[in-house]
BAKE-845063 format. One record per residue: residue number from 1; chain; z, y, x of N, C-alpha, C in turn. Coordinates in steps of 0.02 Angstrom, whole numbers. Layout:
[NUM,"A",[Z,Y,X],[Z,Y,X],[Z,Y,X]],
...
END
This chain:
[1,"A",[0,-70,14],[9,4,-19],[0,54,46]],
[2,"A",[17,53,109],[31,125,132],[-25,164,145]],
[3,"A",[-71,123,195],[-130,135,205],[-179,166,166]],
[4,"A",[-182,133,102],[-232,161,47],[-215,238,16]],
[5,"A",[-132,244,36],[-91,319,9],[-109,367,75]],
[6,"A",[-103,323,120],[-113,365,205],[-177,387,222]],
[7,"A",[-221,341,160],[-324,367,182],[-306,435,119]],
[8,"A",[-280,444,65],[-276,485,7],[-264,545,30]],
[9,"A",[-215,539,67],[-148,587,78],[-227,628,143]],
[10,"A",[-261,605,190],[-298,619,242],[-362,633,210]],
[11,"A",[-395,643,151],[-461,644,114],[-477,722,114]],
[12,"A",[-546,730,126],[-546,823,111],[-542,822,53]],
[13,"A",[-527,846,27],[-542,864,-66],[-616,905,-62]],
[14,"A",[-619,956,-125],[-672,999,-109],[-657,1064,-88]],
[15,"A",[-607,1078,-82],[-543,1126,-43],[-552,1148,31]],
[16,"A",[-529,1078,48],[-551,1083,117],[-609,1071,142]],
[17,"A",[-655,1049,94],[-732,1040,130],[-776,1128,108]],
[18,"A",[-749,1176,76],[-769,1211,52],[-737,1247,151]],
[19,"A",[-681,1251,156],[-634,1252,214],[-690,1264,279]],
[20,"A",[-704,1184,283],[-723,1153,355],[-803,1211,357]],
[21,"A",[-848,1218,278],[-889,1249,294],[-904,1322,322]],
[22,"A",[-838,1348,284],[-844,1445,322],[-825,1411,382]],
[23,"A",[-781,1358,406],[-756,1386,474],[-834,1336,532]],
[24,"A",[-880,1315,503],[-969,1290,512],[-989,1346,538]],
[25,"A",[-982,1396,488],[-1052,1479,470],[-1016,1509,533]],
[26,"A",[-938,1516,547],[-913,1553,590],[-961,1532,674]],
[27,"A",[-931,1464,675],[-949,1432,743],[-1025,1433,744]],
[28,"A",[-1048,1450,711],[-1132,1439,709],[-1142,1511,753]],
[29,"A",[-1101,1568,717],[-1125,1629,707],[-1116,1664,798]],
[30,"A",[-1050,1613,837],[-1019,1626,867],[-1059,1599,925]],
[31,"A",[-1072,1547,932],[-1122,1497,992],[-1170,1505,982]],
[32,"A",[-1210,1536,917],[-1280,1542,938],[-1265,1631,958]],
[33,"A",[-1212,1665,930],[-1228,1735,998],[-1213,1724,1069]],
[34,"A",[-1188,1708,1060],[-1153,1686,1140],[-1227,1655,1172]],
[35,"A",[-1263,1594,1170],[-1308,1552,1173],[-1353,1614,1201]],
[36,"A",[-1402,1662,1136],[-1425,1700,1173],[-1436,1751,1226]],
[37,"A",[-1332,1773,1202],[-1308,1818,1291],[-1314,1790,1325]],
[38,"A",[-1307,1730,1327],[-1319,1695,1400],[-1380,1678,1432]],
[39,"A",[-1430,1665,1370],[-1481,1658,1392],[-1528,1730,1425]],
[40,"A",[-1516,1774,1386],[-1531,1838,1396],[-1513,1876,1464]],
[41,"A",[-1447,1837,1487],[-1430,1860,1549],[-1455,1834,1615]],
[42,"A",[-1473,1771,1574],[-1512,1723,1672],[-1592,1756,1646]],
[43,"A",[-1607,1756,1581],[-1696,1794,1590],[-1695,1854,1627]],
[44,"A",[-1622,1895,1630],[-1644,1951,1686],[-1616,1931,1730]],
[45,"A",[-1565,1880,1782],[-1573,1882,1816],[-1664,1837,1854]],
[46,"A",[-1669,1798,1833],[-1755,1773,1843],[-1779,1831,1852]],
[47,"A",[-1790,1883,1785],[-1821,1941,1817],[-1821,1978,1871]],
[48,"A",[-1745,2011,1879],[-1735,2029,1915],[-1735,2005,2017]],
[49,"A",[-1741,1934,1977],[-1741,1906,2057],[-1815,1903,2092]],
[50,"A",[-1851,1907,2051],[-1940,1908,2062],[-1957,1951,2085]],
[51,"A",[-1889,2036,2063],[-1907,2088,2093],[-1914,2109,2162]],
[52,"A",[-1857,2080,2175],[-1784,2101,2227],[-1814,2057,2276]],
[53,"A",[-1852,1990,2266],[-1885,1971,2313],[-1970,1980,2326]],
[54,"A",[-1987,2011,2279],[-2075,2031,2255],[-2070,2093,2312]],
[55,"A",[-2162,2116,2304],[-2159,2155,2332],[-2159,2250,2334]],
[56,"A",[-2164,2296,2345],[-2132,2362,2328],[-2194,2392,2308]],
[57,"A",[-2191,2426,2249],[-2234,2458,2233],[-2235,2539,2207]],
[58,"A",[-2255,2568,2220],[-2281,2669,2222],[-2321,2678,2211]],
[59,"A",[-2301,2739,2161],[-2351,2761,2128],[-2332,2846,2130]],
[60,"A",[-2378,2867,2112],[-2365,2959,2113],[-2349,2959,2029]],
[61,"A",[-2307,3022,2013],[-2255,3028,1960],[-2226,2973,1924]],
[62,"A",[-2212,2966,1848],[-2194,2941,1836],[-2235,2852,1780]],
[63,"A",[-2302,2881,1787],[-2333,2844,1731],[-2409,2783,1755]],
[64,"A",[-2431,2750,1767],[-2454,2699,1812],[-2513,2734,1804]],
[65,"A",[-2549,2736,1732],[-2607,2764,1731],[-2612,2827,1750]],
[66,"A",[-2590,2875,1737],[-2579,2947,1756],[-2581,2957,1828]],
[67,"A",[-2574,2893,1855],[-2531,2918,1952],[-2609,2947,1946]],
[68,"A",[-2612,2961,2012],[-2674,2968,2052],[-2667,2983,2145]],
[69,"A",[-2682,2923,2186],[-2666,2901,2230],[-2759,2939,2295]],
[70,"A",[-2769,2993,2307],[-2815,3008,2335],[-2838,2947,2402]],
[71,"A",[-2857,2904,2422],[-2883,2857,2486],[-2877,2885,2551]],
[72,"A",[-2941,2955,2556],[-2907,2991,2605],[-2861,2990,2666]],
[73,"A",[-2781,3007,2612],[-2719,3025,2641],[-2709,2955,2653]],
[74,"A",[-2710,2888,2642],[-2680,2823,2671],[-2682,2821,2696]],
[75,"A",[-2693,2860,2769],[-2692,2846,2847],[-2593,2818,2870]],
[76,"A",[-2629,2785,2916],[-2519,2757,2958],[-2526,2699,2879]],
[77,"A",[-2552,2707,2845],[-2515,2608,2827],[-2523,2554,2823]],
[78,"A",[-2467,2516,2846],[-2472,2446,2877],[-2500,2420,2841]],
[79,"A",[-2555,2353,2885],[-2610,2310,2862],[-2588,2259,2797]],
[80,"A",[-2615,2248,2770],[-2582,2175,2686],[-2581,2269,2646]],
[81,"A",[-2557,2291,2641],[-2542,2327,2586],[-2612,2338,2522]],
[82,"A",[-2592,2335,2484],[-2645,2338,2411],[-2642,2403,2375]],
[83,"A",[-2711,2431,2368],[-2718,2482,2326],[-2716,2442,2246]],
[84,"A",[-2696,2465,2218],[-2704,2456,2147],[-2756,2507,2094]],
[85,"A",[-2789,2496,2063],[-2838,2541,2016],[-2829,2515,1960]],
[86,"A",[-2818,2548,1899],[-2797,2516,1843],[-2808,2590,1780]],
[87,"A",[-2852,2558,1749],[-2895,2584,1691],[-2889,2555,1634]],
[88,"A",[-2884,2592,1571],[-2885,2580,1502],[-2953,2590,1499]],
[89,"A",[-2988,2550,1445],[-3062,2548,1416],[-3075,2498,1373]],
[90,"A",[-3136,2461,1351],[-3142,2439,1283],[-3166,2381,1308]],
[91,"A",[-3169,2313,1277],[-3221,2260,1306],[-3241,2236,1238]],
[92,"A",[-3293,2233,1203],[-3342,2188,1161],[-3367,2144,1197]],
[93,"A",[-3335,2079,1156],[-3351,2026,1187],[-3357,1956,1124]],
[94,"A",[-3386,1897,1136],[-3357,1859,1072],[-3379,1881,1013]],
[95,"A",[-3411,1939,993],[-3400,2018,914],[-3342,2008,911]],
[96,"A",[-3294,2008,966],[-3245,2068,954],[-3225,2140,992]],
[97,"A",[-3184,2183,964],[-3202,2254,1008],[-3119,2284,1034]],
[98,"A",[-3105,2254,1088],[-3042,2267,1117],[-3040,2302,1174]],
[99,"A",[-2953,2342,1135],[-2915,2379,1215],[-2890,2336,1238]],
[100,"A",[-2950,2362,1302],[-2902,2293,1372],[-2859,2370,1430]],
[101,"A",[-2845,2328,1483],[-2838,2374,1544],[-2863,2337,1570]],
[102,"A",[-2879,2389,1637],[-2944,2337,1676],[-2901,2367,1756]],
[103,"A",[-2913,2319,1813],[-2877,2333,1877],[-2909,2320,1932]],
[104,"A",[-2903,2324,1996],[-2938,2327,2037],[-2901,2339,2101]],
[105,"A",[-2903,2260,2144],[-2852,2264,2206],[-2892,2278,2269]],
[106,"A",[-2888,2328,2321],[-2902,2322,2375],[-2852,2294,2432]],
[107,"A",[-2875,2275,2484],[-2813,2249,2528],[-2822,2290,2579]],
[108,"A",[-2784,2315,2618],[-2803,2348,2679],[-2804,2297,2742]],
[109,"A",[-2876,2291,2789],[-2844,2239,2831],[-2889,2248,2880]],
[110,"A",[-2873,2268,2951],[-2896,2302,2995],[-2921,2376,3013]],
[111,"A",[-2871,2380,2956],[-2883,2488,2946],[-2951,2480,2897]],
[112,"A",[-2964,2406,2836],[-3031,2421,2799],[-3011,2389,2757]],
[113,"A",[-3024,2425,2707],[-3000,2397,2627],[-3064,2376,2622]],
[114,"A",[-3047,2305,2602],[-3087,2253,2535],[-3065,2220,2501]],
[115,"A",[-3098,2197,2462],[-3083,2187,2391],[-3126,2091,2371]],
[116,"A",[-3100,2049,2392],[-3116,1969,2392],[-3151,1957,2318]],
[117,"A",[-3125,1989,2269],[-3129,1965,2180],[-3135,1999,2159]],
[118,"A",[-3183,2041,2099],[-3238,1964,2102],[-3288,1987,2136]],
[119,"A",[-3315,1935,2164],[-3371,1943,2233],[-3443,2015,2209]],
[120,"A",[-3450,1984,2156],[-3499,2084,2104],[-3492,2109,2096]],
[121,"A",[-3518,2169,2102],[-3496,2246,2058],[-3496,2270,1988]],
[122,"A",[-3528,2195,1977],[-3536,2185,1895],[-3518,2155,1860]],
[123,"A",[-3475,2089,1905],[-3425,2058,1873],[-3331,2094,1844]],
[124,"A",[-3317,2036,1800],[-3290,2043,1762],[-3246,2002,1759]],
[125,"A",[-3174,1973,1816],[-3152,1937,1795],[-3053,1940,1725]],
[126,"A",[-3070,1889,1689],[-3059,1901,1637],[-2962,1856,1665]],
[127,"A",[-2928,1889,1660],[-2863,1830,1677],[-2853,1787,1612]],
[128,"A",[-2799,1750,1599],[-2802,1702,1570],[-2773,1727,1498]],
[129,"A",[-2706,1766,1517],[-2670,1757,1463],[-2721,1810,1404]],
[130,"A",[-2783,1855,1433],[-2836,1907,1385],[-2897,1851,1373]],
[131,"A",[-2887,1807,1419],[-2945,1730,1395],[-2928,1705,1314]],
[132,"A",[-2859,1662,1315],[-2825,1650,1299],[-2844,1673,1209]],
[133,"A",[-2815,1744,1217],[-2802,1791,1158],[-2881,1806,1132]],
[134,"A",[-2917,1816,1161],[-2983,1835,1150],[-3050,1762,1111]],
[135,"A",[-3020,1699,1142],[-3043,1618,1114],[-2962,1626,1081]],
[136,"A",[-2933,1622,1050],[-2883,1616,999],[-2917,1651,921]],
[137,"A",[-2946,1737,948],[-2940,1785,900],[-3037,1784,857]],
[138,"A",[-3070,1738,911],[-3131,1720,908],[-3166,1656,899]],
[139,"A",[-3109,1612,898],[-3109,1531,882],[-3190,1511,896]],
[140,"A",[-3210,1530,957],[-3239,1491,1009],[-3253,1540,1094]],
[141,"A",[-3258,1473,1130],[-3266,1492,1201],[-3260,1550,1203]],
[142,"A",[-3236,1567,1288],[-3287,1649,1295],[-3351,1660,1347]],
[143,"A",[-3369,1691,1291],[-3451,1714,1313],[-3436,1749,1419]],
[144,"A",[-3518,1728,1399],[-3524,1748,1473],[-3544,1831,1508]],
[145,"A",[-3545,1850,1462],[-3589,1941,1439],[-3514,1952,1400]],
[146,"A",[-3541,2034,1417],[-3506,2084,1394],[-3506,2137,1377]],
[147,"A",[-3487,2197,1342],[-3497,2268,1350],[-3442,2266,1349]],
[148,"A",[-3430,2327,1429],[-3364,2371,1415],[-3360,2454,1461]],
[149,"A",[-3307,2471,1394],[-3336,2547,1422],[-3264,2588,1445]],
[150,"A",[-3266,2622,1522],[-3220,2650,1562],[-3210,2680,1529]],
[151,"A",[-3161,2743,1500],[-3153,2845,1489],[-3217,2828,1455]],
[152,"A",[-3230,2892,1435],[-3295,2880,1384],[-3352,2862,1424]],
[153,"A",[-3385,2845,1472],[-3428,2839,1504],[-3489,2788,1447]],
[154,"A",[-3539,2767,1460],[-3575,2726,1408],[-3571,2687,1434]],
[155,"A",[-3581,2618,1383],[-3550,2531,1397],[-3608,2501,1453]],
[156,"A",[-3567,2478,1514],[-3565,2424,1566],[-3590,2354,1518]],
[157,"A",[-3640,2334,1554],[-3663,2274,1538],[-3605,2218,1594]],
[158,"A",[-3589,2180,1599],[-3554,2145,1640],[-3538,2080,1615]],
[159,"A",[-3539,2056,1679],[-3529,1965,1654],[-3485,1954,1687]],
[160,"A",[-3459,1871,1653],[-3382,1889,1655],[-3393,1830,1691]],
[161,"A",[-3334,1842,1721],[-3322,1760,1776],[-3253,1751,1771]],
[162,"A",[-3228,1684,1800],[-3154,1651,1803],[-3101,1700,1823]],
[163,"A",[-3049,1693,1802],[-2981,1723,1801],[-2978,1734,1862]],
[164,"A",[-2938,1767,1914],[-2935,1756,1994],[-2896,1699,2024]],
[165,"A",[-2934,1706,2078],[-2858,1630,2101],[-2827,1666,2105]],
[166,"A",[-2797,1734,2134],[-2722,1744,2165],[-2712,1832,2118]],
[167,"A",[-2665,1819,2117],[-2663,1897,2069],[-2576,1912,2087]],
[168,"A",[-2570,1998,2086],[-2505,2008,2072],[-2447,1952,2026]],
[169,"A",[-2389,1943,2050],[-2348,1916,2011],[-2300,1944,1939]],
[170,"A",[-2290,2015,1959],[-2291,2055,1940],[-2317,2084,1875]],
[171,"A",[-2393,2063,1897],[-2426,2097,1853],[-2449,2049,1772]],
[172,"A",[-2468,2074,1705],[-2470,2051,1671],[-2538,2002,1663]],
[173,"A",[-2528,1938,1624],[-2590,1894,1637],[-2636,1921,1574]],
[174,"A",[-2622,1976,1563],[-2689,1991,1520],[-2720,2066,1541]],
[175,"A",[-2737,2085,1577],[-2775,2103,1613],[-2861,2094,1622]],
[176,"A",[-2910,2130,1633],[-2960,2103,1648],[-2961,2160,1730]],
[177,"A",[-3007,2090,1763],[-3020,2112,1832],[-3077,2131,1842]],
[178,"A",[-3092,2211,1913],[-3157,2205,1914],[-3141,2216,1983]],
[179,"A",[-3239,2246,2008],[-3215,2280,2087],[-3223,2381,2087]],
[180,"A",[-3197,2400,2129],[-3187,2456,2119],[-3259,2510,2126]],
[181,"A",[-3300,2472,2164],[-3397,2474,2124],[-3384,2480,2066]],
[182,"A",[-3356,2458,2022],[-3383,2450,1958],[-3342,2527,1927]],
[183,"A",[-3278,2531,1953],[-3268,2604,1923],[-3316,2663,1934]],
[184,"A",[-3322,2651,1999],[-3349,2706,2029],[-3454,2704,1986]],
[185,"A",[-3456,2651,1957],[-3526,2669,1908],[-3525,2679,1840]],
[186,"A",[-3437,2667,1827],[-3453,2738,1759],[-3475,2821,1777]],
[187,"A",[-3497,2817,1830],[-3508,2892,1810],[-3450,2932,1831]],
[188,"A",[-3376,2928,1827],[-3341,2966,1812],[-3321,3017,1909]],
[189,"A",[-3300,3039,1907],[-3245,3077,1979],[-3196,3027,1956]],
[190,"A",[-3164,3041,1927],[-3093,3007,1930],[-3097,2928,1960]],
[191,"A",[-3189,2882,1948],[-3151,2804,1974],[-3117,2790,2006]],
[192,"A",[-3136,2826,2074],[-3094,2787,2156],[-3012,2807,2140]],
[193,"A",[-2989,2848,2128],[-2934,2867,2142],[-2892,2819,2148]],
[194,"A",[-2818,2789,2189],[-2779,2746,2143],[-2722,2746,2125]],
[195,"A",[-2702,2697,2068],[-2623,2710,2046],[-2571,2719,2081]],
[196,"A",[-2580,2647,2105],[-2519,2614,2118],[-2531,2577,2207]],
[197,"A",[-2502,2591,2254],[-2487,2558,2324],[-2460,2499,2339]],
[198,"A",[-2459,2440,2352],[-2397,2380,2334],[-2405,2364,2390]],
[199,"A",[-2358,2352,2458],[-2319,2321,2510],[-2288,2261,2502]],
[200,"A",[-2256,2219,2542],[-2257,2170,2538],[-2166,2199,2573]],
[201,"A",[-2164,2268,2621],[-2084,2295,2651],[-2095,2374,2620]],
[202,"A",[-2049,2398,2610],[-2025,2472,2567],[-2059,2485,2650]],
[203,"A",[-2091,2566,2627],[-2173,2615,2653],[-2103,2645,2714]],
[204,"A",[-2142,2692,2758],[-2129,2735,2799],[-2106,2790,2745]],
[205,"A",[-2041,2816,2763],[-1989,2845,2703],[-2043,2923,2733]],
[206,"A",[-2062,2940,2779],[-2104,3008,2774],[-2151,3017,2756]],
[207,"A",[-2222,2925,2745],[-2261,2927,2744],[-2262,2923,2648]],
[208,"A",[-2217,2920,2625],[-2211,2903,2553],[-2184,2977,2534]],
[209,"A",[-2147,3009,2559],[-2150,3088,2567],[-2188,3120,2552]],
[210,"A",[-2230,3140,2625],[-2298,3156,2612],[-2333,3156,2567]],
[211,"A",[-2350,3067,2545],[-2405,3061,2479],[-2370,3088,2410]],
[212,"A",[-2295,3107,2410],[-2264,3116,2344],[-2269,3070,2296]],
[213,"A",[-2267,2989,2349],[-2258,2948,2316],[-2187,2913,2305]],
[214,"A",[-2177,2876,2236],[-2087,2875,2203],[-2135,2804,2194]],
[215,"A",[-2050,2751,2229],[-2056,2672,2191],[-2037,2645,2143]],
[216,"A",[-2097,2631,2102],[-2079,2606,2025],[-2015,2560,2026]],
[217,"A",[-1963,2574,2023],[-1908,2549,1983],[-1894,2509,1935]],
[218,"A",[-1909,2455,1946],[-1887,2399,1882],[-1807,2381,1896]],
[219,"A",[-1788,2369,1944],[-1718,2342,1944],[-1657,2376,1923]],
[220,"A",[-1667,2464,1917],[-1641,2509,1871],[-1637,2475,1809]],
[221,"A",[-1695,2496,1769],[-1673,2435,1710],[-1639,2382,1688]],
[222,"A",[-1686,2326,1740],[-1637,2263,1718],[-1569,2292,1756]],
[223,"A",[-1545,2309,1789],[-1487,2334,1805],[-1414,2366,1710]],
[224,"A",[-1451,2394,1697],[-1450,2445,1651],[-1438,2372,1579]],
[225,"A",[-1500,2316,1578],[-1510,2291,1526],[-1440,2223,1531]],
[226,"A",[-1455,2238,1610],[-1372,2184,1628],[-1304,2226,1621]],
[227,"A",[-1309,2272,1600],[-1222,2315,1569],[-1240,2310,1515]],
[228,"A",[-1296,2323,1464],[-1283,2298,1415],[-1283,2221,1385]],
[229,"A",[-1303,2171,1429],[-1242,2102,1397],[-1203,2112,1418]],
[230,"A",[-1185,2124,1465],[-1094,2132,1496],[-1033,2159,1415]],
[231,"A",[-1090,2219,1416],[-1055,2220,1356],[-1039,2220,1267]],
[232,"A",[-1116,2146,1263],[-1101,2113,1213],[-1080,2066,1245]],
[233,"A",[-1067,2026,1294],[-1015,1976,1310],[-940,2012,1293]],
[234,"A",[-918,2063,1306],[-838,2078,1289],[-858,2058,1207]],
[235,"A",[-897,2125,1212],[-880,2117,1109],[-898,2042,1067]],
[236,"A",[-915,1989,1121],[-906,1927,1061],[-867,1904,1090]],
[237,"A",[-812,1910,1131],[-749,1886,1157],[-697,1894,1112]],
[238,"A",[-698,1973,1090],[-690,2000,1044],[-677,1969,966]],
[239,"A",[-736,1948,958],[-764,1934,901],[-741,1858,910]],
[240,"A",[-754,1800,939],[-726,1771,959],[-618,1756,926]],
[241,"A",[-594,1793,957],[-524,1810,931],[-539,1840,837]],
[242,"A",[-590,1880,844],[-559,1891,767],[-608,1834,730]],
[243,"A",[-642,1774,773],[-652,1703,721],[-599,1674,693]],
[244,"A",[-552,1668,774],[-494,1625,775],[-453,1646,702]],
[245,"A",[-446,1734,718],[-372,1748,675],[-419,1723,592]],
[246,"A",[-474,1714,578],[-498,1720,494],[-521,1640,490]],
[247,"A",[-512,1606,537],[-501,1522,522],[-443,1486,542]],
[248,"A",[-381,1538,543],[-326,1511,533],[-307,1521,484]],
[249,"A",[-317,1621,457],[-293,1590,385],[-337,1567,324]],
[250,"A",[-412,1552,331],[-430,1496,285],[-384,1403,307]],
[251,"A",[-380,1387,371],[-343,1346,358],[-275,1344,325]],
[252,"A",[-247,1412,327],[-164,1395,297],[-178,1410,229]],
[253,"A",[-222,1431,197],[-236,1454,127],[-236,1380,87]],
[254,"A",[-304,1359,143],[-308,1263,114],[-275,1229,97]],
[255,"A",[-226,1224,160],[-166,1198,165],[-135,1197,122]],
[256,"A",[-95,1254,123],[-41,1280,70],[-69,1252,-7]],
[257,"A",[-98,1281,-19],[-141,1246,-92],[-165,1179,-88]],
[258,"A",[-172,1129,-35],[-185,1066,-12],[-109,1061,-52]],
[259,"A",[-66,1071,2],[1,1039,-27],[52,1066,-76]],
[260,"A",[29,1082,-124],[46,1115,-181],[27,1086,-223]],
[261,"A",[-40,1059,-201],[-75,1032,-267],[-55,954,-263]],
[262,"A",[-37,935,-226],[-13,874,-202],[43,842,-186]],
[263,"A",[96,873,-211],[158,873,-199],[198,823,-233]],
[264,"A",[146,765,-290],[162,713,-300],[122,655,-281]],
[265,"A",[82,665,-223],[71,600,-167],[118,613,-93]],
[266,"A",[147,674,-80],[204,689,-44],[256,623,-58]],
[267,"A",[259,645,-135],[336,620,-133],[331,516,-128]],
[268,"A",[289,501,-142],[244,429,-159],[252,422,-68]],
[269,"A",[214,448,-55],[234,426,26],[286,429,40]],
[270,"A",[339,476,33],[401,455,37],[426,410,26]],
[271,"A",[386,391,-59],[441,346,-53],[420,265,-21]],
[272,"A",[379,254,-6],[343,213,33],[366,186,111]],
[273,"A",[410,237,123],[436,252,189],[419,286,207]],
[274,"A",[369,334,220],[336,370,272],[389,439,265]],
[275,"A",[420,450,316],[468,496,361],[430,571,337]],
[276,"A",[486,638,325],[448,703,330],[384,707,387]],
[277,"A",[408,694,474],[389,703,530],[316,667,507]],
[278,"A",[309,604,468],[232,593,478],[205,612,409]],
[279,"A",[232,646,346],[197,663,314],[176,739,358]],
[280,"A",[211,759,386],[182,848,414],[147,836,454]],
[281,"A",[139,755,511],[96,773,544],[41,711,507]],
[282,"A",[32,728,447],[-35,694,415],[-64,759,406]],
[283,"A",[-43,804,364],[-66,877,346],[-65,916,416]],
[284,"A",[-38,923,473],[-62,952,522],[-135,923,559]],
[285,"A",[-112,853,557],[-211,811,550],[-262,832,530]],
[286,"A",[-220,857,480],[-283,846,408],[-307,920,440]],
[287,"A",[-289,979,459],[-285,1044,463],[-340,1043,529]],
[288,"A",[-327,989,564],[-371,974,624],[-421,948,613]],
[289,"A",[-421,904,586],[-469,869,576],[-522,914,527]],
[290,"A",[-500,944,491],[-575,997,457],[-582,1027,498]],
[291,"A",[-551,1091,541],[-562,1150,595],[-621,1118,639]],
[292,"A",[-600,1070,657],[-665,1006,730],[-718,986,688]],
[293,"A",[-711,965,638],[-775,936,612],[-829,1009,567]],
[294,"A",[-820,1063,569],[-834,1118,548],[-848,1171,614]],
[295,"A",[-806,1173,672],[-828,1189,730],[-891,1156,782]],
[296,"A",[-884,1069,739],[-937,1043,783],[-1014,1054,749]],
[297,"A",[-1002,1060,685],[-1063,1047,629],[-1084,1116,666]],
[298,"A",[-1040,1192,649],[-1077,1244,649],[-1097,1278,730]],
[299,"A",[-1083,1210,768],[-1075,1229,851],[-1140,1198,870]],
[300,"A",[-1173,1142,855],[-1225,1149,830],[-1290,1172,813]],
[301,"A",[-1268,1197,734],[-1309,1223,695],[-1339,1285,750]],
[302,"A",[-1259,1333,773],[-1268,1385,826],[-1345,1365,856]],
[303,"A",[-1340,1336,899],[-1373,1308,969],[-1472,1311,932]],
[304,"A",[-1450,1257,872],[-1537,1290,826],[-1553,1339,809]],
[305,"A",[-1534,1397,767],[-1522,1452,772],[-1566,1496,833]],
[306,"A",[-1508,1487,911],[-1530,1505,929],[-1572,1492,976]],
[307,"A",[-1627,1427,984],[-1680,1402,991],[-1733,1410,966]],
[308,"A",[-1724,1432,883],[-1760,1465,813],[-1761,1528,836]],
[309,"A",[-1702,1572,861],[-1747,1637,870],[-1795,1656,940]],
[310,"A",[-1770,1604,1012],[-1786,1610,1042],[-1905,1577,1036]],
[311,"A",[-1904,1541,999],[-1962,1506,996],[-1989,1549,944]],
[312,"A",[-1971,1616,895],[-1999,1635,846],[-2028,1703,842]],
[313,"A",[-1982,1736,918],[-1999,1796,963],[-2083,1829,981]],
[314,"A",[-2092,1740,996],[-2161,1786,1030],[-2215,1777,946]],
[315,"A",[-2196,1762,894],[-2239,1779,829],[-2213,1808,805]],
[316,"A",[-2170,1867,824],[-2160,1915,780],[-2179,1985,830]],
[317,"A",[-2196,1971,904],[-2238,2011,929],[-2196,2039,990]],
[318,"A",[-2134,2000,974],[-2040,2027,1023],[-2072,1986,1103]],
[319,"A",[-2048,2032,1132],[-2047,1991,1243],[-1971,1922,1217]],
[320,"A",[-2023,1883,1260],[-1945,1832,1260],[-1943,1858,1334]],
[321,"A",[-1886,1856,1345],[-1858,1837,1416],[-1785,1808,1415]],
[322,"A",[-1792,1746,1360],[-1723,1729,1347],[-1731,1650,1390]],
[323,"A",[-1673,1626,1445],[-1687,1569,1448],[-1630,1536,1419]],
[324,"A",[-1614,1517,1392],[-1589,1454,1349],[-1565,1382,1405]],
[325,"A",[-1493,1383,1409],[-1466,1332,1464],[-1423,1293,1394]],
[326,"A",[-1403,1229,1450],[-1362,1189,1413],[-1273,1232,1361]],
[327,"A",[-1259,1238,1323],[-1213,1280,1304],[-1134,1257,1315]],
[328,"A",[-1135,1233,1365],[-1062,1218,1390],[-1006,1256,1366]],
[329,"A",[-1019,1308,1383],[-978,1366,1391],[-943,1369,1295]],
[330,"A",[-1005,1403,1271],[-1001,1433,1199],[-985,1367,1150]],
[331,"A",[-1001,1312,1162],[-942,1241,1151],[-878,1232,1149]],
[332,"A",[-880,1244,1210],[-797,1229,1217],[-749,1289,1205]],
[333,"A",[-780,1337,1194],[-741,1432,1173],[-731,1382,1103]],
[334,"A",[-793,1406,1072],[-813,1357,997],[-739,1306,991]],
[335,"A",[-730,1270,992],[-691,1201,979],[-635,1225,1007]],
[336,"A",[-641,1247,1043],[-566,1290,1079],[-508,1336,1040]],
[337,"A",[-565,1381,1017],[-520,1433,950],[-512,1388,904]],
[338,"A",[-571,1374,886],[-555,1309,808],[-487,1279,809]],
[339,"A",[-475,1230,857],[-440,1183,864],[-356,1251,872]],
[340,"A",[-333,1279,895],[-314,1337,932],[-287,1360,852]],
[341,"A",[-304,1388,839],[-325,1417,770],[-291,1380,703]],
[342,"A",[-344,1308,691],[-318,1248,635],[-243,1236,647]],
[343,"A",[-238,1221,737],[-176,1195,750],[-109,1240,725]],
[344,"A",[-129,1299,749],[-42,1349,722],[-38,1351,638]],
[345,"A",[-87,1393,624],[-115,1386,559],[-84,1317,496]],
[346,"A",[-87,1253,517],[-67,1189,483],[-2,1201,493]],
[347,"A",[49,1233,539],[121,1199,555],[165,1244,487]],
[348,"A",[141,1307,462],[185,1313,407],[164,1263,341]],
[349,"A",[103,1256,339],[77,1202,260],[125,1133,307]],
[350,"A",[101,1092,336],[150,1049,356],[241,1029,350]],
[351,"A",[238,1096,396],[329,1081,376],[341,1100,285]],
[352,"A",[303,1134,261],[322,1115,186],[300,1060,137]],
[353,"A",[254,1029,195],[258,980,158],[298,916,159]],
[354,"A",[338,932,217],[386,867,273],[448,905,191]],
[355,"A",[454,967,203],[536,988,162],[511,949,79]],
[356,"A",[449,942,54],[454,909,-26],[460,825,-21]],
[357,"A",[469,819,36],[424,728,46],[496,723,24]],
[358,"A",[552,725,-24],[595,671,-50],[582,613,-93]],
[359,"A",[612,515,-75],[574,504,-104],[609,510,-213]],
[360,"A",[544,470,-233],[547,476,-276],[589,455,-320]],
[361,"A",[642,399,-303],[710,374,-326],[741,417,-326]],
[362,"A",[754,464,-273],[809,553,-264],[768,577,-307]],
[363,"A",[698,575,-337],[726,633,-387],[734,607,-470]],
[364,"A",[723,534,-473],[754,542,-535],[827,540,-521]],
[365,"A",[859,501,-463],[945,507,-473],[946,590,-511]],
[366,"A",[942,646,-447],[948,708,-481],[920,744,-548]],
END
């Protein structure tokens, strides 16, 4: 008889199931938020690592497209320096008309600027990202010929060639690439100036000053982004404390109502030989059971939600720099917070249940 009655006392009722779902929702929000913040932090570290170990980029002014660096003043640059020209244009291909960014790289070797790719002045190399976008929009493979309009110059017929075999890692793969001669062929005087200089290391400060250059600082933006993530992490730590308080109140309310509504069952347990400590342990165990079930389910749902957000972000046109890892920390925080809140909140109702535990025969004699 004892074991069926024990199972009866430990069963999850409608009230406790609702409480478990509420705990699950709270943990889902906590774990999902923490996982996304951790993923953003990892993504920011990855981006910063690429720039910290990557080349130095110099422009004149604050905007890449508006920068104008004359080549005739670039004496004293070290070999291996790359001059980057960037122009906005319109590309007509595969029946589509798209705004594009066209770039051209020239490398300084032995005092001479040379462009290795594309090989012809009428070639246009379409990088992999731009190629995929055009093929997806048109529904057919990339055509071998196109028309390119730079600035307000007349359209030029160009031959489409494969993506560049080597390109700068810090540049997007949605650009097109051409030789400097193609810019000059546009017939505009501004076809030749350079927008950026790229070197393996910092350039001589006197040269940078004489040319009026400034280093393109991406790391400052990354540091600012990191600071925002740290603030978000602190806010989520506060949120974890608030969630613990809410879970505690929910468990206390649910277990108090359970004890009040099941007083007869408690007395039955006592009549079958269960002591006050056993009765208190049963209801304390029930409090822990419902919070751990809710926390486990909610934590799993939080991870699913975080991955869903990362997966759908590109579909909404949002940048995706989130690198999600195993959510060990968020999982542990959610489980420990819920368990601690449930254990503390279950003490008072459990003691109240123990105080009600008078055998039925004692009730009959009184």
